[in-house]
N, C-alpha and C positions, 0 to 999 in steps of 0.2 A: 277179802279172804280172811277167815277167822283163824285164830291160833290153832295149830294142828295138834291132834292127839296122836301119839306115837306108840307103836307096839314094840316092846323090847324083847328080842330073842335071846334066851339065856345060853351060856356055854359055848359061844362061838368066838374064837379069838385067833389073832394072827400076831406073831411075835417078830419084831424086826431082826434083821441079820446082825445088827450091831449089839444085840443083847449080850451082856457079860463082858463087853470090851473093857480092858484095863485102862487106867489113866495113862495118857501119853507123857505127862510131866507131873512133877510134884505140885500139889495145889498151893496157890498163894494164900496168904492170910485173908480173913474176911475184911471187906472194905470198912473203914472206920466211918462212923456216922458223921464225924466232924469234917470229913473230906467232901461232903455233899454241899451243893449250893442251894439245896431245898430244905428249909426249916421244917420242923414237925408241923403237921396240919396243912401243909401246902403240897399239892400233888401235881402230876404232869399228865396231860391227856392229849392224844392225837385228835385233831379236829376233823369234822366232816365224815366222809365215807370211810375213813380209816378206822372208825369205831367198829365197823363190821356189823351193822344192825340186822343182818339176815344171814341165812345159811346158803345163799345162792351161789351160782357158778362163779360170778365175777368176784365176789368177796372171798370165795375159797381159793381162787387162783392168784389174785393180786390185789393188794391194797396199798395205794401210794400214800406215804406219810409226808405230805407236803408241808404241813404245819403242825407243830407240837406246842401246846400252850401250857403255861402255869395255871393251876386250878386250885380251888379250895378243897377242903377235906371231903366234900361230896362229889368232887369232879367237875364243878361248875367253873367255866372259863373265867380267868381274871383279866381285867382291863386297866388301861391307863388313860388319863385325861389330859389333852393338850393344854388346857387352861390352868392346870395345876402348876405351881412353882416348885422348884426342887425342895423336897422335904416339907411341902406345904400343900394341903388339900383346899381347893377352891370349890369343890362339889359339896355344897351345903343346902339346907332347906329343901325346896322342891326337887332339886337335883338328886337327892338321896332316895327319893321315892322310886326311881328306876335303877339307879346305880348305888348299891349298898357298899359302904366301906368295908374292907376286909379287916375286921378287928383282930388285934393281937392280944394274947393273954398277958396278964401283968408280969409273968415270968419270962416273956419272950425276950430274946437277946439279939443284938446286931451281930451279923456274921457275913463277911464277904460282901456280896452285892445286895444283901438283904438288910434292911434297917427298920426301926420302929419310930414312927413320928407321932406327935401329939396333935389331935384335932382341936378345933375351937371349943368343943364341948368337953374337952378333957379326956376323951376316949383315945386309946392307942390304936394305931393303924399300921399295917404292914406296907412297906414301900420297897420297890425293886429299883436299884440304882437311883435312889432318891425319888422315884415316881410312885405316889400313892396308888394302891391297888383297890379294885372294886369288883363285885359281881353284878350281873345284869338280870333284872327280875324276869325278863322274857326268855332267858335260857332255862330250859326245863329238863334237858338230858345232858350227860357228859358228852363232850365233843361238840356242843352247840357253839355257834358264834353269831353275834348280832341277833339272837333270838331264833335262828334257823337251826332246828333240830335235825341231826343226821338220821334220826329214826324215820323221817319221811321218805328216805331213799330205799328203805327195806320193805319187807313183806308187811301186810296189814297188821297193825298192833296198836296198843294204847301208849301214848307218849307220857312223859313225866308229869304233864299237866292234866292227864286223864282224858285227852282227846284222841279219837281214832286217826291214825296217820298211815301213810304207805299204802301198799296193796299191789295187786297185779301179780304177774308171773315172776317170782323171785325178785320182787322189788320193783318191777317195771312201772308200778303206779307212781313212782317217784319222778318219772320223766316229765319234763315240762314245768316243774315247779320253779317259780321265780323267787329267789332269795330276797329277804328284806335287806336294805342297805345298812351299813354300820352307821349309828348315830354320829352326827358331826362332832369331830374333836376326840372321838374315842377310838382306841386301838387295842387289839388283843395283846396281852403280855406273852410274847413267844419265847420259848426255850430253844426252838429250832424253826426256821433258820435264825441265826444270830444276826440281827439287823445292825447292831452296833459295832460289829467286827469289820475292820478294813483289812482286806487281803490283797496282795499283789497278784498280777496275772499268773495263772498256773497253780495257785494255792487257793483252796476253798475249805469250808467247814461242812462236815457231814456226820450224820448219826452213824456210829459204828457199834452195832450191838455187842460185838466181842469185847469192846473196851468199856461197855456200859457208860458211854459218854458221847458227846459231840466233839469230834476231834478234827485236827487239821489233816487234809489230804492233798496229794499232788494232782497234776493234770490227768493222771491215770486212775484217780480215786484210791491210790494206795495210802494207807495210814502213815502218818509222819510221827517221828519220835524226836524228843529232845535229848541232848547229851550234856551231862553235868560237868564234863571236863573240857579241855582245850581242843577245839576241832583240829588243830595242827598236830596234836599228839594223841590221836585216836587210833593207834595201831591195832587195838582190839577190834576195831570196826572192820578190819580187812576180811572180806569174804562174806560177812553177814550183814553189815551195815553200810549203806551207800549214802554219801552226802547228797542232800537235795540241792542240786545246782541251780543257780540263778542265771538269767541271760546276762551277757556281758555288759549291756547298758541299762540294767535294772536299777531302779531307784528305791530307796527305803520307803515303806508305807506303814504308818501306824507303829505297831509293835514289831514289825518285820524289818530286818536289816540284813546285812550280809558280811562275810569275812572273805578275804582273799587267802586261800589256803596255800601252803608251801608246795602242794602238788599241782598248783595251777588252777584248781577249781574255785570258782566263785560260789560260795555256799550261803544259802539262806539261813538266817537265824530268827528265832522268835523269843522275844523278851530276853535277848542276850545269849541264848543258847542255840547251838548248831542243830539243824534239822536233818533227819536221816530217814531212809526207808529200810525195812527189814526184808532180807532175802526170802524168807519162808512165808511171807504174806502173799498169797497168790490171787485172792479175789478182793473186791472192794470192801467186804465186811470182815476181813481178817485183821487180827491184832495179836498174832502169835509172838510178837517181840516182847510182850509184857512179861516181866519176870526173868527174861533170859540173862540180862546183865543189869545190875542195880544202878549203873550210871545212865542207862537208857530208859526213858519213861515216855509213855504215849503223850503226844502233844494235845492235851485235852483243852477245850474251851469251856464246856459245861460238863461237870461231873454229875452223873446220876447216883442216887442213893441206893445202898443195899444194907439191910438190917444186920446187926451183929448175929453171928452164927450162920450166915449165908455167904457163899462165895461162888465165883465162876471157876469151873474146872475144865481143863483141856481133855478132849476125848479124841481118839483117832478117827472115828467114823462120822461123828456128828458135830465136831468143832467144840465150842464152849457151851456148857450147860450149867444151870443153877443146881447147886448141891449144898448140903450142910457141911460145916467145917469138920464134922466127924465122918464125912464120906458118903452120906446117903443121898442118892440122886433124888431130886424133886420133880414131881410130875404135875400135870394139869389134866383136868377132864374136859374134853372138847367135843364138838359136834362136826359132822361132815356129811355132805351129800355124795352118795356113792357114784352117781353118774356124772358128776361135774368135772372129774378129771383135774381138779384144781390144787396141785401142790402137795397133796397129802404124802405121796411117796418120795418126794424130793429130800435132799440131804437135811435141810432145816425144816421140812414139813410146811404146814400152812402158816401164813402170816398171823401175827397177833390180831385177835378180834375181840377187844375188851367187852363189847356189848354181849357177845355170845357167852363169854366167861361170867359176866354178871348175871345173865339169865339162868345159867346152871347153878351158880352160887355154891353153897356148901353141900348141896344135895347131889352126891355123885350117882344117885339112882342105882345104888349097889344092893344086891340081895345079901343074905346072911353070909354066904361063902365069900363074897367080894369084900364085905365089911371086915372080915376077920384078917385080911391081908393088906388092905389099903387103909392108911391112917392119915387123918388131917395133920398138916404141919402147923402146930399151935404157935400162937404169938403170946408174948408176955401180957399180963393183965393190964399193964399201963402202956401198951404199944399204941402208937398213933400213925395215921396215914402219912405217907411221905414219899415224894417222887412217884415212881410207878407202883409203889407198894401200898396196898390198902389192908385194912383189918376188918374181917367179917365176923359177925356174931353167930355162933352155932346154937342149935336148939337147946343144948345143955348149959348155955351161958359162957362156954369157953370162947376164946378168940382164935381165929385162924388167919394165917397170912395169905394174901392174894397178890399176884403179880400181873400187872396189866389186865386186871379184871378177873383173872382165873384163880380160884382157890387152889392151894398147893397141898400135895400129898406125898407120902413116902410109901414104899412097897416092901413087904416082908420077903419077897422073892429075891431081892438084891442082898447078897450075902457078904460082899466085900466092896470096898471103895472102887468105883468105876463101873459096877454092874448097872445095866439098864434093861433088865429082863422084863420089865413091865411096859416098855415102849412099844407103841403100835398095837396094843391089845385092844381089839375091837369087839363091840357088842352091837349087833345089827338092830335097827329099828325101822318101822315102816309106817308111812303116812296113812295107808289104808290096809285093812285086814287082807293079807295075801292068802291065796288058796294053798295052804300048807297043812300037812297032817298035824293034828292036835293044836292047830293055831288058836282055837277058841280058848285054850287054857292059858294063853300068853297074857300077861298083865298089861293093861293100857296105862300109859304114863304120859305126862305132859312135860316135854323138854323145856318149854319156856320160849325158845326162839322159834318164831313161825317159819315153816318151810313147806314146800309143795312137792318135794321129791322123796326118794327113799334114802333116809339119812342113817348115820351110825353114830353111836357114842364110842369114844375111844380114849385110852390113856396115852399121853404123849409127854416126853421129857420137856421140862420147862427150859426154854431157851431165852437168851436176852433179846 
């Protein structure tokens, strides 16, 4: 199947019921860059099908993020080598023909779990928890692992190496593909799941988008929070904060221990601080306890990066969304197959599909009227890719922020903080010329992402 040409129908839009909703709470300050565990130039990418390399029904409805890997600035997966010693690379000579050391700039600094080591040839190399990092020459697309590109599971297209891959009905050509095995001794450097974390029964680590982090959760997948004070003197917790109780015969595990409270509850602690749940977190992705009380903080294991000037805001109808610290809602341009029924109308909409966002890029396919009210969210001239955030070059040379593959935009129709009047504004497109009046005058456009259904382009709030 070849890349589909789409017809864009002008002037048709639907606006979500949540448009114009005010913020439910005062916005917190922007996340400080120093709080991230990802240095500049090191990104994060979901592996495999979670990249969403097509606009098919399955990818529109559900994308399991089973593994999220650290990657280089281009999104290529990073690896560690079992034969390396702590702080010492043993991949030299012929080994580096396939696994390229992730070189660090002369100005790179050690921070948290990230360090810079010296190679035998004097070059500087990034290391994660003392393990030197590499890219693999057989990886050609973001989200690849062991040379297996997720583009193969989508509709027919050209992969990063220039080879035709995928095909069939909505990616059905990817069925029956046998993945190449991981080379012996090599493993992807994962941000999630956190393999080095030892947890007791009933506690796990999970990606919680509302926290912009991998956080500790209980057996119900409720977000856990730490308390900076004495668990036996947490009267403020009454009604809102419930101690995370441990079984009576539980043993300490790694950084997890417990305290025997004066109210009789045996409570889990993490790194010496009591663990709690928040009463107003109702689903597994909620983290509404952030900012409620300065003594309670989300129990994060891996903190994701957010650039200065960007923060997460609470909204009553859509949960947390990305916005500027001046109160402008941030949007992404996305694609959708109308007949797929996959997630578009749900509270948080469709899942992130970085491949679709990258295909659309900085070209929102706007006409003149659209371009007057939709504006790229520009990045500083010295901005670098980091975490889920990348920097795209615009035709005029300016830089534009992108989140999880999607270029970000602001909308003039939003007049006050909390407005989301551009959300769910659709422009229909069709894979074949439909029998419609004046259809011949519609402009043919190339969306980039191959599809075989009747798709639409739409504006959507940028969610974590």
